[in-house]
C-alpha positions, 0 to 999 in steps of 0.5 A: 914768757910763760909761769907755772900755771897756779893749780885753779887753772889746770883742767883737775880745777875744772872737773877732770879727775886726772890730769897729763900735759903741757898746760900752755903752747908749745911755742911758749916757755917759763922765763928763766928767772922764774922761781920754779926750781921747787916744783922740778923733779930734780930741784938740784939740777933744773937751774942747770939743766935749764941753762945748759942743756944742748938738746933744748938749746934754742926750744921752748922750755915746757912742763910736762905735768900730771895733775898738778906736779911737774913730771919732767922738765924740760919735757922733750917735744919730741916725745909727747906725741908717744907720751900722750898716746901711751898715757891714753892707752894705759886710761882706757886700760884702767877705766875699761870697765866702767863709763869713761870720758878721755880728752886727747888733746895732741900738742901737734901739729901746732908748730913747733914740730918735733916728730919722734925719731922712728917718724922723722924724715917719713912723709913727702909733706916734711916735717907737718907731714911726719908729727901727722903721720905720727898722731895718725899711728897714735889713734890707730892704737887706741882704736886697737884698744879699744877694740882689744878691751871689748869697747869698740862697739859701745864708744863714740870717739869724735876726732877734729881740730880747733882751727885751720892752718898757720899760714905765717908758719908756711909749709910747718903750718898746714894748709887749707886747700881751696878755702880762704884764710887760716888760722885767727881769721874767720875766713873759712880756712880758719875755722872750717876743719874735719871732723870724724866721728866713729861709734860701730853699730851706731854711726853708720860708715861712709856717711857723709853730713856737711851741716854747720857744727862748732865744738860747742855742739859737743858737750851736749851732744855727748850728754844726749847719747848718755841720756842726760840734760844739759843745765838749764841755769845757764845759756848754753851755745851748743846743741846736740848732734846726735841725730845727725850722727845716727840719722845723718840728718840735717844740723840744728844749727843754722847760724854762727857768730864769728869774734875775735878779741870781742869784735864781731867779724862775721856771721854764717847764716845758713850757706851765707857768709856776711863779713863784717870786719876784716882779719889778715892773720894772727896779729894782724889789724883789722880792716872794716870794708866799705860794706859788708861782703857777703858770699854764698859758701855753697857755691863759692866755699873759697870767698872769691866773689862778693854778691852783697849788691845782688842780694840785699834782701839777704844781708839786711836779714842777717844784719836783723839776726845781729841786731837780735843776737846783740840784745842778748849780749851783756 
């Protein structure tokens, strides 16, 4: 059960000028006993709606918020993608004469899945395909609006995801294809996601780069394009990908550490991946192999064949990297 989040935890308290959305995952819900009535748009009907609204029966009750105010409760999840898209279009029109940063995080395809009526039963992939097609349509609307506002060649658009599929949700949770594992695991299927960058005249079309990158790199990349330096009063884990995007250069990142709940589960170094702890899925328990597992991701992206015994020198090199890394951690 998730209570209404205090304002200090909302985006407007962390550098964003405005915010529109649901304040947590769409599979959460507000405790019916929570003292929420005073925060509802129609407080006289909120309690009754919460208990009796048939269209929300057995579904999560979510507050749709603008800044720190609830504007719709319960939010209709089937409308969220279109509502976010319309809000993004309005924002682009409003800010078209000045530099802006728009962070658009669609609720879908996180489960539960609710496509809007025009997209229901359209995809052969079922509900999951329906919500992905709706996102695809929405991204097309946004790109068209950038062109309409004359911003197409002056805007960097990055499209990516935060994690792999939720395998326990089966067909409603997506697919990692040939990659092993899914969300909440440190197998490649848990965190290797597509990333598309678009900037006509700056990012060469049809270019492909298989270098290792992270969403941690987005912030320093944007700062580099803006001609600004990242803060130097703290440790920054990201790297600028400006040259990767403009010149298809080699990624500046050669090492990545994979943690879960404070546990260092795996380390990638170049094309090598060493697994120290294994977690099968969300909520699963960690298991520690008798010895670390090593995979060559260039030759075996599915992480099927442990080759640690054949490459003890690589295992030793990665363990040394781990020792140096641990020395920097508090």
